[in-house]
MMTF fields as JSON, N, C-alpha, C and O atoms, coordinates in Angstrom:
{
  "mmtfVersion": "1.0.0",
  "mmtfProducer": "UNKNOWN",
  "numBonds": 479,
  "numAtoms": 480,
  "numGroups": 120,
  "numChains": 1,
  "numModels": 1,
  "chainsPerModel": [1],
  "groupsPerChain": [120],
  "chainIdList": ["A"],
  "bondAtomList": [4, 2, 8, 6, 12, 10, 16, 14, 20, 18, 24, 22, 28, 26, 32, 30, 36, 34, 40, 38, 44, 42, 48, 46, 52, 50, 56, 54, 60, 58, 64, 62, 68, 66, 72, 70, 76, 74, 80, 78, 84, 82, 88, 86, 92, 90, 96, 94, 100, 98, 104, 102, 108, 106, 112, 110, 116, 114, 120, 118, 124, 122, 128, 126, 132, 130, 136, 134, 140, 138, 144, 142, 148, 146, 152, 150, 156, 154, 160, 158, 164, 162, 168, 166, 172, 170, 176, 174, 180, 178, 184, 182, 188, 186, 192, 190, 196, 194, 200, 198, 204, 202, 208, 206, 212, 210, 216, 214, 220, 218, 224, 222, 228, 226, 232, 230, 236, 234, 240, 238, 244, 242, 248, 246, 252, 250, 256, 254, 260, 258, 264, 262, 268, 266, 272, 270, 276, 274, 280, 278, 284, 282, 288, 286, 292, 290, 296, 294, 300, 298, 304, 302, 308, 306, 312, 310, 316, 314, 320, 318, 324, 322, 328, 326, 332, 330, 336, 334, 340, 338, 344, 342, 348, 346, 352, 350, 356, 354, 360, 358, 364, 362, 368, 366, 372, 370, 376, 374, 380, 378, 384, 382, 388, 386, 392, 390, 396, 394, 400, 398, 404, 402, 408, 406, 412, 410, 416, 414, 420, 418, 424, 422, 428, 426, 432, 430, 436, 434, 440, 438, 444, 442, 448, 446, 452, 450, 456, 454, 460, 458, 464, 462, 468, 466, 472, 470, 476, 474],
  "bondOrderList": [1, 1, 1, 1, 1, 1, 1, 1, 1, 1, 1, 1, 1, 1, 1, 1, 1, 1, 1, 1, 1, 1, 1, 1, 1, 1, 1, 1, 1, 1, 1, 1, 1, 1, 1, 1, 1, 1, 1, 1, 1, 1, 1, 1, 1, 1, 1, 1, 1, 1, 1, 1, 1, 1, 1, 1, 1, 1, 1, 1, 1, 1, 1, 1, 1, 1, 1, 1, 1, 1, 1, 1, 1, 1, 1, 1, 1, 1, 1, 1, 1, 1, 1, 1, 1, 1, 1, 1, 1, 1, 1, 1, 1, 1, 1, 1, 1, 1, 1, 1, 1, 1, 1, 1, 1, 1, 1, 1, 1, 1, 1, 1, 1, 1, 1, 1, 1, 1, 1],
  "groupList": [{"groupName": "MET", "atomNameList": ["N", "CA", "C", "O"], "elementList": ["N", "C", "C", "O"], "formalChargeList": [0, 0, 0, 0], "bondAtomList": [1, 0, 2, 1, 3, 2], "bondOrderList": [1, 1, 2], "singleLetterCode": "M", "chemCompType": "L-PEPTIDE LINKING"}, {"groupName": "SER", "atomNameList": ["N", "CA", "C", "O"], "elementList": ["N", "C", "C", "O"], "formalChargeList": [0, 0, 0, 0], "bondAtomList": [1, 0, 2, 1, 3, 2], "bondOrderList": [1, 1, 2], "singleLetterCode": "S", "chemCompType": "L-PEPTIDE LINKING"}, {"groupName": "LYS", "atomNameList": ["N", "CA", "C", "O"], "elementList": ["N", "C", "C", "O"], "formalChargeList": [0, 0, 0, 0], "bondAtomList": [1, 0, 2, 1, 3, 2], "bondOrderList": [1, 1, 2], "singleLetterCode": "K", "chemCompType": "L-PEPTIDE LINKING"}, {"groupName": "LEU", "atomNameList": ["N", "CA", "C", "O"], "elementList": ["N", "C", "C", "O"], "formalChargeList": [0, 0, 0, 0], "bondAtomList": [1, 0, 2, 1, 3, 2], "bondOrderList": [1, 1, 2], "singleLetterCode": "L", "chemCompType": "L-PEPTIDE LINKING"}, {"groupName": "THR", "atomNameList": ["N", "CA", "C", "O"], "elementList": ["N", "C", "C", "O"], "formalChargeList": [0, 0, 0, 0], "bondAtomList": [1, 0, 2, 1, 3, 2], "bondOrderList": [1, 1, 2], "singleLetterCode": "T", "chemCompType": "L-PEPTIDE LINKING"}, {"groupName": "TYR", "atomNameList": ["N", "CA", "C", "O"], "elementList": ["N", "C", "C", "O"], "formalChargeList": [0, 0, 0, 0], "bondAtomList": [1, 0, 2, 1, 3, 2], "bondOrderList": [1, 1, 2], "singleLetterCode": "Y", "chemCompType": "L-PEPTIDE LINKING"}, {"groupName": "ALA", "atomNameList": ["N", "CA", "C", "O"], "elementList": ["N", "C", "C", "O"], "formalChargeList": [0, 0, 0, 0], "bondAtomList": [1, 0, 2, 1, 3, 2], "bondOrderList": [1, 1, 2], "singleLetterCode": "A", "chemCompType": "L-PEPTIDE LINKING"}, {"groupName": "ILE", "atomNameList": ["N", "CA", "C", "O"], "elementList": ["N", "C", "C", "O"], "formalChargeList": [0, 0, 0, 0], "bondAtomList": [1, 0, 2, 1, 3, 2], "bondOrderList": [1, 1, 2], "singleLetterCode": "I", "chemCompType": "L-PEPTIDE LINKING"}, {"groupName": "GLY", "atomNameList": ["N", "CA", "C", "O"], "elementList": ["N", "C", "C", "O"], "formalChargeList": [0, 0, 0, 0], "bondAtomList": [1, 0, 2, 1, 3, 2], "bondOrderList": [1, 1, 2], "singleLetterCode": "G", "chemCompType": "PEPTIDE LINKING"}, {"groupName": "VAL", "atomNameList": ["N", "CA", "C", "O"], "elementList": ["N", "C", "C", "O"], "formalChargeList": [0, 0, 0, 0], "bondAtomList": [1, 0, 2, 1, 3, 2], "bondOrderList": [1, 1, 2], "singleLetterCode": "V", "chemCompType": "L-PEPTIDE LINKING"}, {"groupName": "CYS", "atomNameList": ["N", "CA", "C", "O"], "elementList": ["N", "C", "C", "O"], "formalChargeList": [0, 0, 0, 0], "bondAtomList": [1, 0, 2, 1, 3, 2], "bondOrderList": [1, 1, 2], "singleLetterCode": "C", "chemCompType": "L-PEPTIDE LINKING"}, {"groupName": "ASN", "atomNameList": ["N", "CA", "C", "O"], "elementList": ["N", "C", "C", "O"], "formalChargeList": [0, 0, 0, 0], "bondAtomList": [1, 0, 2, 1, 3, 2], "bondOrderList": [1, 1, 2], "singleLetterCode": "N", "chemCompType": "L-PEPTIDE LINKING"}, {"groupName": "GLU", "atomNameList": ["N", "CA", "C", "O"], "elementList": ["N", "C", "C", "O"], "formalChargeList": [0, 0, 0, 0], "bondAtomList": [1, 0, 2, 1, 3, 2], "bondOrderList": [1, 1, 2], "singleLetterCode": "E", "chemCompType": "L-PEPTIDE LINKING"}, {"groupName": "PRO", "atomNameList": ["N", "CA", "C", "O"], "elementList": ["N", "C", "C", "O"], "formalChargeList": [0, 0, 0, 0], "bondAtomList": [1, 0, 2, 1, 3, 2], "bondOrderList": [1, 1, 2], "singleLetterCode": "P", "chemCompType": "L-PEPTIDE LINKING"}, {"groupName": "GLN", "atomNameList": ["N", "CA", "C", "O"], "elementList": ["N", "C", "C", "O"], "formalChargeList": [0, 0, 0, 0], "bondAtomList": [1, 0, 2, 1, 3, 2], "bondOrderList": [1, 1, 2], "singleLetterCode": "Q", "chemCompType": "L-PEPTIDE LINKING"}, {"groupName": "ARG", "atomNameList": ["N", "CA", "C", "O"], "elementList": ["N", "C", "C", "O"], "formalChargeList": [0, 0, 0, 0], "bondAtomList": [1, 0, 2, 1, 3, 2], "bondOrderList": [1, 1, 2], "singleLetterCode": "R", "chemCompType": "L-PEPTIDE LINKING"}, {"groupName": "PHE", "atomNameList": ["N", "CA", "C", "O"], "elementList": ["N", "C", "C", "O"], "formalChargeList": [0, 0, 0, 0], "bondAtomList": [1, 0, 2, 1, 3, 2], "bondOrderList": [1, 1, 2], "singleLetterCode": "F", "chemCompType": "L-PEPTIDE LINKING"}, {"groupName": "TRP", "atomNameList": ["N", "CA", "C", "O"], "elementList": ["N", "C", "C", "O"], "formalChargeList": [0, 0, 0, 0], "bondAtomList": [1, 0, 2, 1, 3, 2], "bondOrderList": [1, 1, 2], "singleLetterCode": "W", "chemCompType": "L-PEPTIDE LINKING"}, {"groupName": "ASP", "atomNameList": ["N", "CA", "C", "O"], "elementList": ["N", "C", "C", "O"], "formalChargeList": [0, 0, 0, 0], "bondAtomList": [1, 0, 2, 1, 3, 2], "bondOrderList": [1, 1, 2], "singleLetterCode": "D", "chemCompType": "L-PEPTIDE LINKING"}, {"groupName": "HIS", "atomNameList": ["N", "CA", "C", "O"], "elementList": ["N", "C", "C", "O"], "formalChargeList": [0, 0, 0, 0], "bondAtomList": [1, 0, 2, 1, 3, 2], "bondOrderList": [1, 1, 2], "singleLetterCode": "H", "chemCompType": "L-PEPTIDE LINKING"}],
  "groupTypeList": [0, 1, 2, 3, 4, 5, 3, 2, 3, 6, 7, 6, 8, 1, 9, 3, 3, 1, 10, 9, 9, 11, 6, 12, 7, 13, 7, 6, 1, 6, 14, 1, 2, 2, 10, 11, 6, 12, 1, 9, 1, 7, 1, 15, 1, 8, 12, 9, 6, 4, 12, 7, 7, 16, 7, 11, 14, 15, 11, 14, 13, 9, 12, 9, 5, 17, 3, 18, 5, 1, 8, 11, 15, 2, 16, 5, 1, 1, 7, 14, 13, 2, 2, 15, 3, 4, 14, 1, 4, 5, 9, 4, 19, 13, 17, 9, 9, 4, 18, 4, 14, 2, 11, 10, 3, 8, 9, 5, 5, 13, 18, 8, 14, 15, 15, 7, 9, 12, 3, 11],
  "groupIdList": [1, 2, 3, 4, 5, 6, 7, 8, 9, 10, 11, 12, 13, 14, 15, 16, 17, 18, 19, 20, 21, 22, 23, 24, 25, 26, 27, 28, 29, 30, 31, 32, 33, 34, 35, 36, 37, 38, 39, 40, 41, 42, 43, 44, 45, 46, 47, 48, 49, 50, 51, 52, 53, 54, 55, 56, 57, 58, 59, 60, 61, 62, 63, 64, 65, 66, 67, 68, 69, 70, 71, 72, 73, 74, 75, 76, 77, 78, 79, 80, 81, 82, 83, 84, 85, 86, 87, 88, 89, 90, 91, 92, 93, 94, 95, 96, 97, 98, 99, 100, 101, 102, 103, 104, 105, 106, 107, 108, 109, 110, 111, 112, 113, 114, 115, 116, 117, 118, 119, 120],
  "secStructList": [7, 7, 7, 3, 3, 3, 7, 7, 5, 7, 7, 7, 6, 6, 7, 7, 7, 7, 5, 7, 7, 3, 3, 3, 7, 7, 7, 3, 3, 6, 6, 1, 7, 7, 4, 4, 4, 4, 4, 4, 7, 7, 7, 7, 7, 7, 7, 1, 3, 3, 3, 3, 3, 3, 3, 3, 7, 1, 1, 1, 7, 3, 3, 3, 3, 3, 3, 7, 1, 1, 1, 7, 3, 3, 3, 3, 3, 3, 3, 7, 6, 6, 7, 7, 3, 3, 3, 3, 3, 3, 6, 6, 7, 7, 3, 3, 3, 3, 7, 6, 6, 7, 7, 5, 7, 7, 7, 5, 7, 7, 7, 1, 1, 7, 3, 3, 3, 3, 3, 7],
  "xCoordList": [8.836, 8.59, 9.838, 10.757, 9.471, 10.514, 9.863, 8.643, 10.919, 10.567, 11.002, 11.971, 9.968, 10.066, 10.708, 9.88, 12.132, 12.808, 13.58, 14.169, 13.379, 14.136, 15.379, 15.244, 16.584, 17.905, 18.077, 17.996, 18.294, 18.616, 19.931, 20.069, 20.954, 21.94, 23.017, 23.209, 23.425, 24.005, 25.38, 25.679, 26.311, 27.474, 28.639, 28.975, 29.346, 30.322, 31.673, 32.091, 32.493, 33.651, 33.526, 32.999, 34.252, 33.9, 33.269, 33.431, 32.557, 31.841, 30.501, 29.693, 30.24, 28.476, 27.641, 27.529, 27.045, 26.495, 25.278, 24.855, 24.329, 22.96, 22.523, 23.055, 21.572, 21.815, 19.652, 19.229, 18.961, 17.948, 16.489, 15.892, 16.384, 15.863, 14.362, 13.917, 13.7, 11.95, 11.551, 11.347, 11.496, 10.751, 9.554, 8.769, 8.777, 7.359, 6.811, 7.451, 5.768, 4.443, 5.033, 5.25, 5.414, 5.714, 5.482, 4.933, 5.546, 5.176, 5.198, 6.054, 4.611, 4.658, 4.415, 3.544, 5.224, 4.86, 4.022, 4.272, 2.89, 2.614, 3.364, 3.171, 4.428, 5.517, 6.38, 7.287, 6.585, 7.585, 7.289, 8.152, 5.67, 5.228, 4.767, 4.285, 4.895, 4.595, 3.324, 3.104, 2.687, 1.222, 1.259, 0.279, 2.52, 2.375, 1.743, 1.092, 1.954, 1.575, -0.212, -0.77, -0.718, -2.27, -2.484, -3.112, -1.816, -2.184, -1.934, -1.968, -1.705, -0.905, -1.474, -1.015, -2.364, -2.661, -3.852, -4.577, -4.447, -5.621, -5.656, -4.574, -6.79, -7.115, -7.162, -7.698, -6.419, -6.72, -7.219, -7.848, -7.363, -7.711, -8.001, -7.026, -9.108, -9.267, -9.209, -10.181, -8.152, -7.96, -7.605, -8.272, -6.22, -5.433, -6.204, -5.904, -7.089, -7.178, -6.294, -5.784, -6.132, -5.295, -5.948, -7.161, -5.178, -5.524, -4.837, -3.632, -5.099, -4.362, -5.05, -6.261, -3.892, -4.515, -3.764, -2.584, -4.74, -4.359, -4.602, -5.715, -3.137, -3.309, -3.089, -1.979, -4.365, -3.781, -3.164, -3.906, -2.0, -1.417, -1.696, -1.76, -1.89, -2.308, -3.057, -3.716, -2.961, -4.201, -5.436, -6.382, -5.611, -6.669, -7.267, -6.515, -8.448, -9.33, -8.59, -8.032, -8.419, -8.181, -9.11, -10.009, -9.107, -10.067, -9.384, -8.391, -9.985, -9.123, -10.14, -11.3, -9.091, -10.302, -9.566, -8.4, -10.447, -9.783, -9.947, -10.672, -8.898, -8.447, -9.396, -9.157, -10.444, -11.064, -10.256, -9.046, -11.266, -10.416, -10.48, -10.039, -10.819, -10.387, -9.27, -8.657, -9.27, -8.191, -8.883, -8.18, -10.401, -10.725, -11.133, -11.791, -10.955, -11.296, -12.502, -13.307, -12.7, -14.0, -14.151, -13.803, -14.705, -14.444, -14.94, -16.044, -13.977, -14.445, -14.728, -15.502, -13.805, -13.661, -12.937, -11.864, -13.674, -12.794, -12.291, -12.985, -10.75, -10.477, -10.101, -9.259, -10.596, -10.477, -8.927, -8.068, -8.558, -6.878, -6.765, -7.679, -5.654, -5.704, -6.465, -6.617, -6.955, -7.843, -7.144, -6.095, -7.695, -7.108, -8.093, -8.768, -8.387, -8.865, -8.275, -7.134, -9.628, -8.818, -9.346, -10.57, -8.931, -9.401, -9.264, -8.151, -10.224, -10.073, -9.593, -9.805, -8.941, -8.473, -8.174, -8.382, -7.616, -6.948, -5.396, -5.313, -4.232, -2.973, -3.003, -2.025, -3.696, -3.628, -4.678, -5.082, -5.038, -5.787, -5.147, -4.886, -4.792, -4.288, -4.751, -5.78, -4.598, -5.334, -4.666, -3.482, -5.586, -5.151, -5.853, -7.065, -5.072, -5.494, -4.952, -4.081, -6.094, -6.126, -6.238, -6.328, -6.196, -6.909, -8.23, -8.692, -9.042, -10.417, -10.629, -11.801, -9.583, -9.932, -9.325, -8.901, -9.447, -9.125, -7.671, -7.421, -6.649, -5.495, -4.72, -5.145, -3.715, -3.299, -2.294, -1.989, -2.02, -1.158, -0.443, 0.773, -1.156, -0.067, -0.668, -1.479, -0.372, -0.577, -0.194, 0.916, -1.106, -0.334, -0.918, -2.127, -0.156, -0.168, -0.237, 0.871, -1.318, -1.219, -0.037, 0.54, 0.073, 0.855, 0.284, -0.872, 0.898, 0.448, -0.043, -1.004, 0.636, 0.444, -0.113, -0.402, -0.332, -1.448, -0.17, 1.033, -0.507, 0.035, -0.325, -1.524, 0.549, 0.539, 0.762, 1.856, -0.164, 0.363, 0.038, -1.059, 1.25, 0.788, 1.172, 2.141, 0.233, -0.28, 0.251, -0.469, 1.586, 2.208, 1.742, 2.13],
  "yCoordList": [-4.614, -4.642, -4.86, -5.672, -3.962, -3.692, -4.12, -4.145, -4.544, -4.842, -3.91, -3.154, -4.194, -2.946, -3.472, -4.196, -3.585, -4.634, -3.568, -2.511, -4.163, -3.359, -5.0, -6.221, -3.955, -4.713, -4.302, -3.085, -5.029, -4.594, -5.128, -6.34, -4.445, -4.769, -4.219, -3.081, -5.281, -4.765, -4.848, -6.037, -4.216, -4.177, -3.63, -2.452, -4.561, -4.035, -4.239, -5.317, -2.918, -2.898, -3.29, -2.557, -4.899, -4.423, -6.08, -6.692, -6.352, -7.868, -7.893, -7.043, -8.828, -8.315, -9.324, -10.501, -8.63, -9.711, -10.11, -10.973, -9.497, -10.15, -9.543, -8.565, -10.297, -9.918, -10.436, -11.586, -9.443, -9.708, -8.9, -7.829, -10.067, -9.43, -9.697, -10.764, -8.641, -8.745, -8.325, -7.186, -9.387, -8.973, -8.491, -9.395, -7.254, -7.363, -7.139, -7.191, -6.951, -6.873, -6.1, -4.917, -6.71, -5.961, -4.716, -5.026, -3.762, -2.267, -2.165, -2.791, -1.67, -1.212, -0.179, 0.156, 0.853, 2.596, 2.332, 1.407, 3.372, 3.165, 3.846, 3.762, 4.678, 5.319, 4.581, 5.11, 3.115, 2.899, 1.573, 0.984, 1.363, 0.695, 1.331, 2.461, 0.507, 0.96, -0.151, -1.359, 1.011, 0.55, -0.561, -1.241, -0.66, -1.685, -2.942, -3.515, -3.407, -4.887, -5.256, -6.316, -3.866, -4.116, -4.735, -5.786, -4.072, -4.985, -6.201, -6.531, -6.953, -8.25, -8.935, -10.058, -8.462, -9.224, -9.488, -8.535, -10.511, -11.295, -12.032, -12.402, -12.378, -13.035, -14.506, -14.887, -15.269, -16.792, -17.139, -16.319, -19.069, -19.355, -18.621, -18.24, -18.484, -18.151, -19.104, -19.299, -19.689, -20.843, -20.253, -20.448, -19.351, -19.108, -17.667, -16.554, -17.903, -16.048, -15.552, -16.183, -14.01, -13.195, -12.069, -12.038, -11.016, -9.786, -8.801, -9.008, -7.772, -6.561, -5.389, -5.185, -4.53, -3.17, -1.918, -1.624, -1.25, 0.139, 1.333, 1.726, 2.055, 3.011, 4.283, 4.781, 4.876, 6.481, 7.431, 7.901, 7.96, 8.85, 10.158, 11.141, 10.195, 11.32, 12.256, 11.851, 13.282, 14.905, 14.329, 15.114, 13.578, 13.514, 11.841, 10.868, 11.78, 10.251, 9.484, 10.078, 7.779, 7.096, 6.095, 5.954, 5.267, 4.051, 2.97, 2.89, 2.078, 0.675, -0.351, -0.631, -0.922, -1.896, -3.494, -3.846, -3.997, -5.61, -5.828, -5.255, -6.94, -7.205, -8.622, -9.515, -8.712, -9.998, -10.881, -10.755, -12.169, -13.155, -12.705, -13.631, -11.768, -11.22, -10.19, -9.995, -9.511, -8.686, -7.357, -6.444, -7.148, -5.887, -5.259, -5.983, -4.137, -3.488, -3.853, -4.076, -3.943, -4.073, -3.355, -3.947, -2.02, -1.22, -1.603, -2.098, -1.314, -1.988, -0.948, -1.08, 0.228, 0.831, 2.394, 2.549, 3.379, 4.996, 5.093, 4.793, 5.646, 5.657, 7.129, 7.672, 7.621, 8.735, 9.216, 8.358, 10.892, 10.968, 10.668, 10.801, 10.262, 9.78, 8.633, 8.65, 7.756, 6.357, 5.402, 5.6, 4.009, 3.145, 2.007, 1.899, 1.023, -0.358, -1.282, -1.62, -1.983, -3.793, -4.49, -4.366, -5.114, -6.142, -7.313, -7.769, -8.046, -9.452, -9.761, -9.025, -10.915, -11.22, -12.549, -13.26, -13.055, -14.149, -13.895, -12.81, -14.596, -14.504, -14.405, -13.812, -14.74, -14.495, -13.529, -13.606, -12.724, -11.643, -10.406, -9.903, -9.72, -8.204, -7.03, -6.971, -5.927, -4.646, -3.718, -3.796, -2.734, -1.414, -0.208, -0.046, 0.618, 2.31, 2.666, 2.318, 3.991, 5.137, 6.178, 6.075, 7.389, 8.699, 8.946, 7.994, 9.732, 9.942, 10.021, 9.963, 10.179, 10.431, 8.786, 8.515, 7.966, 6.623, 6.386, 5.217, 7.291, 7.145, 6.223, 6.231, 5.521, 3.999, 4.83, 6.001, 4.453, 4.636, 3.554, 3.606, 2.424, 1.094, -0.109, 0.052, -1.094, -2.43, -3.245, -3.104, -4.138, -4.628, -5.918, -6.078, -6.842, -8.293, -9.14, -9.258, -9.734, -10.068, -11.23, -11.954, -11.114, -12.148, -13.557, -13.538, -14.313, -15.173, -14.763, -15.345, -13.724, -12.95, -11.662, -11.31, -10.908, -10.154, -8.83, -9.089, -7.943, -7.003, -5.594, -5.316, -4.64, -3.464, -2.587, -2.747, -1.655, -1.11, 0.633, 1.09, 1.303, 2.877, 3.684, 3.529, 4.446, 5.323, 6.699, 7.686, 6.752, 8.267, 9.229, 10.395],
  "zCoordList": [-8.793, -7.407, -6.149, -6.043, -5.472, -4.008, -2.962, -2.794, -2.077, -1.033, 0.323, 0.386, 1.428, 1.985, 2.953, 3.506, 3.747, 4.413, 5.68, 5.455, 6.901, 7.883, 8.075, 7.991, 8.38, 9.075, 10.526, 10.696, 11.609, 12.64, 12.994, 12.828, 13.462, 13.692, 15.256, 15.683, 15.668, 17.182, 16.942, 17.053, 16.682, 16.91, 17.732, 17.601, 18.687, 19.393, 18.907, 18.485, 18.999, 18.536, 16.941, 16.104, 16.605, 15.393, 14.788, 13.732, 15.977, 16.144, 15.782, 16.156, 15.075, 15.051, 15.531, 15.187, 16.431, 17.588, 17.443, 18.212, 16.288, 16.191, 14.508, 13.984, 13.951, 12.451, 12.362, 12.479, 12.186, 12.144, 11.092, 11.197, 10.13, 8.901, 9.232, 9.656, 8.989, 8.953, 7.5, 7.081, 6.905, 5.658, 5.404, 5.689, 4.899, 5.354, 3.638, 2.588, 3.834, 2.379, 1.483, 1.743, 0.18, -0.87, -1.462, -2.519, -1.436, -2.076, -3.584, -4.208, -3.994, -5.832, -5.689, -4.887, -6.553, -6.799, -8.155, -8.928, -8.346, -9.663, -10.66, -11.873, -9.953, -11.169, -11.403, -12.045, -11.066, -11.484, -12.743, -13.394, -12.795, -13.607, -14.714, -14.635, -16.131, -17.297, -17.868, -17.782, -18.468, -18.821, -19.954, -20.257, -20.546, -21.89, -21.694, -22.568, -20.439, -19.922, -20.307, -20.591, -20.158, -20.501, -21.17, -21.039, -22.555, -23.733, -23.942, -25.128, -23.232, -23.539, -22.186, -21.975, -21.272, -19.92, -19.76, -20.044, -19.374, -19.09, -17.975, -17.52, -17.347, -16.224, -16.809, -17.85, -15.811, -15.83, -15.143, -14.474, -14.661, -13.657, -12.105, -11.459, -11.669, -10.256, -9.189, -8.46, -9.063, -8.09, -6.674, -5.658, -6.777, -5.591, -5.096, -5.528, -4.259, -3.624, -2.632, -1.706, -3.01, -2.109, -1.913, -1.709, -1.959, -1.842, -2.225, -2.079, -2.673, -3.039, -2.43, -2.354, -1.937, -1.56, -1.975, -1.787, -2.588, -3.312, -2.513, -2.164, -2.164, -1.631, -2.218, -2.405, -2.551, -3.172, -2.494, -1.632, -2.529, -2.148, -2.646, -1.908, -4.071, -5.169, -4.268, -3.31, -4.539, -4.618, -5.689, -5.633, -6.32, -7.334, -7.275, -7.316, -7.193, -7.382, -8.261, -9.184, -8.122, -9.088, -9.378, -8.55, -10.49, -10.683, -10.99, -11.712, -10.378, -10.24, -10.862, -10.558, -12.073, -13.289, -13.067, -12.894, -13.135, -13.2, -15.011, -15.825, -15.163, -16.55, -16.53, -15.717, -17.474, -17.469, -18.098, -18.29, -18.55, -19.122, -20.696, -21.377, -21.372, -22.353, -22.791, -23.84, -21.305, -21.479, -21.135, -20.701, -21.317, -21.021, -19.897, -19.15, -19.527, -18.052, -17.923, -18.827, -16.474, -15.995, -14.5, -13.479, -14.49, -13.313, -11.95, -11.724, -11.027, -9.746, -8.566, -7.618, -8.917, -7.706, -7.942, -8.525, -7.422, -7.442, -5.828, -4.857, -5.801, -4.429, -4.224, -4.94, -3.459, -3.119, -2.759, -2.56, -2.672, -2.189, -0.87, -0.057, -0.625, 0.911, 1.23, 2.452, 0.794, 0.916, 0.493, -0.121, 0.803, 0.205, 0.123, 1.147, -0.94, -1.347, -1.333, -1.648, -0.699, -0.018, -1.166, -1.198, -2.034, -3.051, -3.111, -3.372, -2.916, -3.005, -4.481, -5.445, -4.505, -5.944, -5.979, -4.996, -7.201, -7.486, -8.044, -8.62, -8.007, -8.232, -9.635, -10.088, -10.337, -11.932, -12.515, -13.675, -11.724, -12.053, -12.052, -10.959, -13.266, -13.206, -12.969, -13.641, -12.347, -11.946, -12.831, -13.158, -13.241, -13.695, -13.242, -13.386, -12.7, -12.3, -13.247, -14.045, -12.884, -14.133, -13.027, -11.804, -13.999, -13.576, -13.762, -14.39, -13.532, -14.011, -15.154, -15.527, -16.095, -17.819, -18.386, -19.509, -17.32, -17.794, -18.243, -18.538, -18.351, -18.719, -17.606, -16.451, -17.919, -17.431, -16.165, -16.391, -15.42, -14.124, -13.887, -13.706, -13.864, -13.441, -14.116, -15.028, -13.783, -14.075, -12.907, -12.395, -12.436, -11.045, -10.901, -11.07, -10.605, -10.724, -9.282, -8.761, -8.564, -7.355, -7.116, -7.927, -5.784, -5.306, -4.247, -3.825, -4.025, -3.465, -2.052, -1.549, -1.383, -0.41, -0.481, -1.624, 0.367, 0.416, -0.374, -0.328, -0.814, -1.809, -1.556, -1.603, -1.29, -0.841, -2.182, -2.722, -2.803, -4.187, -3.664, -3.343, -3.707, -3.345, -4.766, -5.51, -4.837, -5.68, -5.727, -5.578, -5.946, -5.863, -7.178, -7.259]
}
């Protein structure tokens, strides 16, 4: 997972006057994730609530599945092209995104803070 970070610098001559780093919400890309993790992923306790936001940047719909306590896919939603889904979840609950033929595009694990997943 990568973090989108902005760095603001003000330089006068060769002297650094100020530096402000703003860490943004982590963003993940479906193309960078492997689906091998699905076969070993299961949900665990549902104690720490969070959100995961899926943004479908693709030209086709995608499907979102929660991996239950046995590691089985449970369908939650379809996301149309250029649309998004904000899903309440728990930090120990993995999610799988597939194409409409059920082919895995990525496995995602929520963080303790809201997480954004861009599906390219």
